[in-house]
MIMI-679868 format. One line per 2 residues: number of its first residue (from 0); for each residue x, y, z of C-alpha. Coordinates in nm, 2 decimals, m for minus. Layout:
<kenus>
NUM) X Y Z ~ ...
</kenus>
This chain:
<kenus>
0) 0.67 8.41 7.05 ~ 0.84 8.59 6.78
2) 0.76 8.27 6.54 ~ 0.41 8.47 6.56
4) 0.58 8.67 6.32 ~ 0.67 8.39 6.08
6) 0.48 8.17 5.86 ~ 0.14 8.10 5.96
8) 0.10 7.76 6.11 ~ m0.27 7.65 6.16
10) m0.40 7.32 6.27 ~ m0.66 7.14 6.03
12) m1.01 7.27 6.08 ~ m1.15 6.95 6.22
14) m0.87 6.92 6.48 ~ m0.92 7.29 6.61
16) m1.32 7.20 6.62 ~ m1.23 6.89 6.83
18) m0.98 7.05 7.05 ~ m1.18 7.35 7.13
20) m1.51 7.15 7.21 ~ m1.29 6.94 7.42
22) m1.20 7.21 7.66 ~ m1.54 7.41 7.63
24) m1.62 7.26 7.96 ~ m1.34 7.42 8.14
26) m1.37 7.77 7.97 ~ m1.77 7.81 8.02
28) m1.82 7.68 8.37 ~ m1.77 7.96 8.65
30) m1.39 7.98 8.78 ~ m1.50 7.92 9.10
32) m1.58 7.57 8.99 ~ m1.21 7.53 8.97
34) m0.91 7.50 9.23 ~ m0.63 7.77 9.14
36) m0.37 7.61 8.94 ~ m0.06 7.61 9.16
38) 0.20 7.34 9.05 ~ 0.39 7.37 8.69
40) 0.20 7.07 8.60 ~ m0.15 7.22 8.72
42) m0.05 7.56 8.51 ~ 0.07 7.39 8.23
44) m0.28 7.14 8.18 ~ m0.43 7.50 8.25
46) m0.27 7.67 7.99 ~ m0.35 7.39 7.74
48) m0.71 7.47 7.82 ~ m0.64 7.86 7.76
50) m0.49 7.84 7.40 ~ m0.74 7.58 7.31
52) m1.04 7.79 7.42 ~ m0.93 8.06 7.16
54) m1.09 7.83 6.89 ~ m1.42 7.93 7.03
56) m1.40 8.28 7.08 ~ m1.46 8.34 6.68
58) m1.80 8.09 6.70 ~ m1.99 8.37 6.90
60) m2.20 8.13 7.10 ~ m2.46 8.25 7.27
62) m2.51 8.17 7.65 ~ m2.80 7.93 7.53
64) m2.56 7.77 7.30 ~ m2.26 7.74 7.55
66) m2.50 7.59 7.80 ~ m2.57 7.31 7.51
68) m2.21 7.26 7.48 ~ m2.16 7.20 7.81
70) m2.46 6.94 7.83 ~ m2.29 6.77 7.57
72) m1.96 6.75 7.74 ~ m2.12 6.64 8.06
74) m2.33 6.37 7.91 ~ m2.04 6.25 7.67
76) m1.81 6.21 8.02 ~ m2.09 6.04 8.19
78) m2.14 5.79 7.89 ~ m2.49 5.93 7.89
80) m2.46 6.14 7.57 ~ m2.78 6.15 7.33
82) m2.69 5.92 7.04 ~ m2.65 6.15 6.72
84) m2.51 6.01 6.39 ~ m2.17 6.18 6.31
86) m2.23 6.10 5.92 ~ m2.52 6.37 5.95
88) m2.36 6.62 6.22 ~ m2.01 6.61 6.13
90) m2.12 6.82 5.79 ~ m2.34 7.03 6.01
92) m2.08 7.10 6.26 ~ m1.83 7.21 5.96
94) m2.10 7.42 5.79 ~ m2.19 7.57 6.15
96) m1.85 7.65 6.25 ~ m1.77 7.81 5.86
98) m2.05 8.04 5.87 ~ m1.97 8.17 6.26
100) m1.59 8.22 6.15 ~ m1.69 8.42 5.85
102) m1.94 8.65 6.05 ~ m1.66 8.70 6.30
104) m1.40 8.75 6.02 ~ m1.62 9.04 5.87
106) m1.68 9.21 6.23 ~ m1.32 9.22 6.29
108) m1.22 9.36 5.93 ~ m1.46 9.61 5.99
110) m1.33 9.71 6.33 ~ m0.97 9.72 6.17
112) m1.08 9.93 5.92 ~ m1.19 10.18 6.13
114) m0.88 10.16 6.37 ~ m0.67 10.20 6.08
116) m0.86 10.53 5.93 ~ m0.84 10.70 6.26
118) m0.46 10.58 6.31 ~ m0.37 10.71 5.98
120) m0.47 11.05 6.10 ~ m0.27 11.07 6.40
122) 0.04 11.33 6.44 ~ 0.33 11.18 6.27
124) 0.16 10.91 6.12 ~ 0.30 10.79 5.78
126) 0.07 10.59 5.56 ~ 0.25 10.38 5.29
128) 0.09 10.25 4.98 ~ 0.10 9.89 5.13
130) m0.11 10.04 5.42 ~ 0.14 10.06 5.67
132) 0.11 10.32 5.91 ~ 0.48 10.42 6.04
134) 0.54 10.66 6.32 ~ 0.90 10.74 6.40
136) 0.92 10.79 6.79 ~ 1.29 10.81 6.81
138) 1.52 10.89 6.49 ~ 1.78 10.63 6.48
140) 2.17 10.74 6.35 ~ 2.29 10.41 6.24
142) 2.27 10.21 5.94 ~ 1.91 10.06 5.78
144) 1.89 9.72 5.70 ~ 1.78 9.57 5.35
146) 1.50 9.32 5.31 ~ 1.73 9.01 5.36
148) 1.93 9.16 5.63 ~ 1.93 9.03 5.99
150) 1.84 9.24 6.27 ~ 1.82 9.27 6.65
152) 1.53 9.44 6.80 ~ 1.31 9.48 7.08
154) 0.94 9.50 7.02 ~ 0.61 9.52 7.18
156) 0.29 9.35 6.98 ~ m0.06 9.45 7.06
158) m0.40 9.40 6.93 ~ m0.65 9.69 6.83
160) m0.83 9.64 7.18 ~ m0.46 9.70 7.36
162) m0.43 9.31 7.41 ~ m0.03 9.23 7.42
164) m0.01 8.92 7.22 ~ 0.37 8.91 7.17
166) 0.65 9.12 7.33 ~ 1.05 9.08 7.37
168) 1.05 9.37 7.60 ~ 0.81 9.18 7.85
170) 1.05 8.88 7.82 ~ 1.35 9.12 7.85
172) 1.53 8.94 7.59 ~ 1.59 9.12 7.23
174) 1.49 8.90 6.94 ~ 1.69 8.83 6.62
176) 1.62 8.70 6.29 ~ 1.63 8.79 5.91
178) 1.38 9.06 5.79 ~ 1.28 8.80 5.49
180) 1.15 8.59 5.74 ~ 0.90 8.78 5.88
182) 0.54 8.94 5.79 ~ 0.55 9.18 5.50
184) 0.46 9.45 5.77 ~ 0.80 9.40 5.94
186) 1.00 9.38 5.65 ~ 0.89 9.70 5.53
188) 0.84 9.91 5.84 ~ 1.18 9.76 6.01
190) 1.35 9.83 5.64 ~ 1.26 10.23 5.70
192) 1.46 10.26 6.02 ~ 1.80 10.31 6.12
194) 2.02 10.14 6.41 ~ 1.95 10.31 6.77
196) 1.59 10.42 6.63 ~ 1.24 10.34 6.76
198) 0.93 10.32 6.58 ~ 0.55 10.22 6.57
200) 0.44 10.00 6.28 ~ 0.07 9.94 6.25
202) 0.00 9.66 6.01 ~ m0.32 9.62 5.82
204) m0.42 9.26 5.80 ~ m0.33 9.22 5.41
206) 0.05 9.27 5.52 ~ 0.02 9.08 5.86
208) m0.19 8.76 5.87 ~ m0.45 8.86 5.66
210) m0.79 8.64 5.68 ~ m0.63 8.33 5.81
212) m0.48 8.48 6.14 ~ m0.23 8.31 6.33
214) m0.20 8.17 6.70 ~ m0.38 8.37 6.91
216) m0.44 8.66 6.66 ~ m0.79 8.62 6.47
218) m0.84 8.67 6.11 ~ m0.87 9.02 5.97
220) m0.69 9.15 6.27 ~ m0.45 9.46 6.26
222) m0.14 9.45 6.43 ~ 0.06 9.76 6.63
224) 0.39 9.72 6.72 ~ 0.65 9.90 6.88
226) 1.01 9.82 6.72 ~ 1.35 9.96 6.86
228) 1.64 9.86 6.62 ~ 1.92 9.73 6.83
230) 2.14 9.63 6.55 ~ 2.16 9.55 6.21
232) 2.37 9.20 6.28 ~ 2.46 9.12 5.90
234) 2.39 9.27 5.58
</kenus>
């Protein structure tokens, strides 16, 4: 998922809403109601649901609201849905999701700010003017890359709660890419490293994905990477 470090790619809002609601039935009902996916096709379809369900997480639906979503899906699938005028409720849905998303963004930004304040005081942490918090884990002895150089790295990316959202280490395959094709935090942070070195980069949202977020990463999120610079491939 190294592409998550590249330019943001966000589906149109209407499509995200539709997709999220389409899988809410599977997401909200107890797991015991479903057979565990066993075949590759089962797992692929299940994975679609997991990915799309992330669009619901920012809405902060209460248990009662979750039940209403489920009721609507059940009725719609059975052909018994209450008739509601789309011309009236499409704009209402738009306003509802925008308001809930804004609330979630503010919560995430506040939590990220607290995380950054604490991280900046950690032993060995170096806070850059951009907001990057850089901590050298293992010094390197080779050359440093420039902002347009191609590098080969191993990395492990986590959210502030420790959730792993991307990791070449877990995949067992190093990633290779030009530093002018990744988020600003990486361009700056990896540029401070030397070949053979390993560092921790804590990236404020302003030099990561900002308020928009990216696939699996909520808007306003602070990102933490442990990066090992294996090689500066080209200069």
